C-alpha positions, 0 to 999 in steps of 0.5 A: 810933690805938692802937699795939697794934692799929693800928686807926683809927676814921674817920667817913663823909663826910656824903654817905655818911651821908645816902645810907646812911640814905635807901638802907636805908629807900627800897630796903628793898622790893627787898633782894635787889639787894645781891647784884647790886651786890656781884658787879658790883663783884667783876667790875669788880675782876677786869676791872681785874686782868686788864688790869693783868696785861697789862703785869705778869703777876707781879701774878697771884701764880701765880693767874691763874684769875679768879673770884668765890666765894660762901659762906654760913653759916646758923648764923653768919647770914653771907654771904661774897663773895670775889674774886681781882681787883685788891684795894685798898690802905688808901688805896683802902679809905678812898677807895672805902668812906668817901667818894663821889668824885662831883661834884654828890653834895650837890646830888643828895641835896637832891633826895631828898624822904623819899618812899620810892617816889620816892627809890628811883628817884633812888637807882637813878639815882645807883648805890649799889654797895657800900653796898647791903650795908647794906640786909641787913647790920647789920655788914660786914667787908671784908678786902682786899689790892692785887695786888703789895703785900706780904702784911702790907699787907692791910686790914680795914675794918668798919662797922655803917653807923652813921656811922663805920668802923674800919680796920686793917692785917692780914696777908693772903696772897691778893690781892683782896677778901673781904666778910663780910655779917652779916645782920640778923635780918629778912634770914636768908632770904639765908643759903640756898644755893638762894636765893643761886643763884636770885639769881645766875641772875636778876641776874648770869648774864651776868657774864663771870667764874665765880661759884663756890659749894659744891654743896648737901649730899646725903642720901648725905653726899657731900662738897660740890664747887665748882660754877659757878652762872652762865653766865660768858660775856661777854654781848656775845660771844653770838649775839643769837638766844641772848640773852633780853630779860631777860638784856639788861636785867640786863646793862644794870643791871650796866654802868650800875649802874641799877635801871630797865630800859633803853628800848631796846638794839642788839647788833651785830657788825661784821666786815671792814675793822673788827672789833668788837662793840657792845652799846648801850643807851638808859637810861630815866632821866637820871643826876643829873649829866647836865648836867655836861659834864665828868662821866665818860661813855662806853662800857666798852672791851674789846680782844679781850675784855680789859677796858681802861677804863670811860667811854671817851668817844672812841667817842661824841660828847658830845651822846650821853653818855646812851648806855651800853654795851660796845664790844669791838674786835679792832683795838686793842692791849691797851696802848691808853691814853686819849691813843692813843684820841684820835688813832686812825683805827680809833677814829674809824671806830668812833665814826662807826659807833656814832654812826649806830647810836645815832641809828638806835636813837632813830629806830626807837624814835620810829617804833615807840613814840611813848610810849616815845620821849617818855619818852626826850625828856623825860629827854634831849631837852635834851642831844640839842639839843647835837647840831646844833652838834657833829655837822654830818654828822648834822644832818638825822638829829638834827633829825628826832629833835627834839621841840617845843611848838607853837601847834597843841598848846596845851600846853608839852609838847615832843611835835611832830616836824618831820615832823609839822609839815611834814605840817600846813603850810598850802598855799603855806607854804614855811618852818618857823616858830618863836619863842624865849622864856624860857618857854612862856607868854611865847612863846605870848602873844607879839604876833609870833604874831598874824598866824600865828593869823589865818592858821592857821599853826603855829609851833614854840615853843622855850623851853629856854635852849639853843634859840636857840643850837641854831637857829643851827646848823639852817638847814633840814630836809627842804629847808624853811628855818627862820624865827624869827618875831621876826627880820628881814623876815617872809616868809609865802610864798604864804600872804600874798596879793598884796593883803596885800603891797600893803596893807603897801606902801601903809601904809608910804607913807601913814604915812611921816611917822609912821615918821620922827617915831617914829624921831626920837623913839627915835633912841638906842633903835631901828635902824629903824621900819617898818610891820608885817605881823606884828600884828593886835591889838597896837600894836607889837613888837620885831624882831631884825635878821637878823644880831643876837643874840637876847634868849635868847643875850644872857642866856646870854652875860651870865650867863656874864660875856661881853661882849654885842655892842651892837645895837638892835631894829627897831620895828614898828608896827601903823598900824591900831591905835587907840593908833598912830592916836592917836599919829599925831594928836598935835601936840606933840613932847614928848607924842609922844615920851613916847607913843612911848617908852611904846609901845616899853617895852610892846613890850620887855616883851611880847617878854620882855626887861627894860627898861633904865630901868623907873623912867622907864617907870613915871613916863611911865605914871603921867603918862598915867593921871593925865591920863586921870583928869582 
């Protein structure tokens, strides 16, 4: 650092360098969004200023008229955006303009492929904010001072977006931030009053603070005057009838820092016991950190139109963390904190109502446009699956929004609702059947589905890691019980004829000696051996006990380093299968035990589980193959 100028040159964080490079190239075809992003940031700074002044109005420094100013200079080829918001200290500038303080950023950047079209959507998910200035600028100057700091503690930041920036202390009389954009030669179109006015109307009309520009010079030589070029009214405070769809969409992009339109939204004003307004959105695409349950989430909270905080997570449950929007309450105090929100009865009531509203939005979307709802499900379905465990009171409503793969569709896409399944149930069927597995193909080829194929009964296929855990909290839907086809006794209801049941009982009695002999051979590995009503083509299968942990849950617990409860499977055999009949005819105990072990290992592999001793299985199988060869 040179003492004379107090100027320091610093390098951007690695992730910032990557993002700048990719963003400038990928978003080049949509250059005009830079102004929306910068005005959005200025609006946030004004919001924070107003909130800070609730506790200390001295921070206004005699200037409480919050606004955003836009100027341009054709000759200098610059655009200047100024706000009198909260401003930044030197530490704030380094943190906000030199780094990206978001967990998972490096992993996100690895997803970028170099395909400009695809990457632009991903970068839109991430949100680029201030850095979007470099889409049109070959140099950016930022002059800022934090409210309440002495005039001499102003900061000047400068960069050409090429990997480093300079920062120095300067005197600055006014609080807030001034951004000077030195336009690239191919971006001179933006140094134009009419162009800038159109962009503000297009993208930032809903900003609740006035965006001010000088009027255009007239032929008469009249002096230009300051004029507000946006509507400058908080969108959610307006009647729904006065708001166009495009305005709703642009407001979403402002609060969510997203580039894509939302799938749907709901604007609602409540008066009476509670007094609040909500504007809720369902995004079209999941953010890169959606599956990080600790990532910032929640709604923008206003109290009596005064901004209080971003990411107020208390107003929606965690499984609805994808929802974006604003809640403006007249019942909370202006000095409300996150800690107070945790234990506030008013917040609990609003949370209950907003949760129902989001679920209703999704329900309406699913009925109105199945294609759009499928887009939602493909992006956010796994998160919604957390709902049955977290929200007992809305369990039935959440279940109606779930989508599954199915044996009747023959494809891995999760596009079957429980209502559709119930409509297709066979006569005499009283349960909703499902199977869980590590992947779709493993489930689809499971021997447990054989009897269902024979009788034409549809089975839901669940292959997400969360599925078995979720089903532990879903007992029934629309008065129909769920049944895991690989767990406990298989009850096919009236679809299974009396003759089927009688044949099974007779087979169990007829082959009682075989069952006992197999149980003795496999005594350390199975809890029970019985005749199956599940199989038609396979010789044997494994069944999980009613109260035992399934294979999927065991893997999740093991991966998390948790102790898995000891349990043995039930071994079911198909006495009509030639291999089982060959086994029954075997007189020698040693060979019988070996064949029984091979059957058990095959059933274990078919169920998608790993063998405890793969080497022993291979040795047994090789011996049998050699015998056949001789």
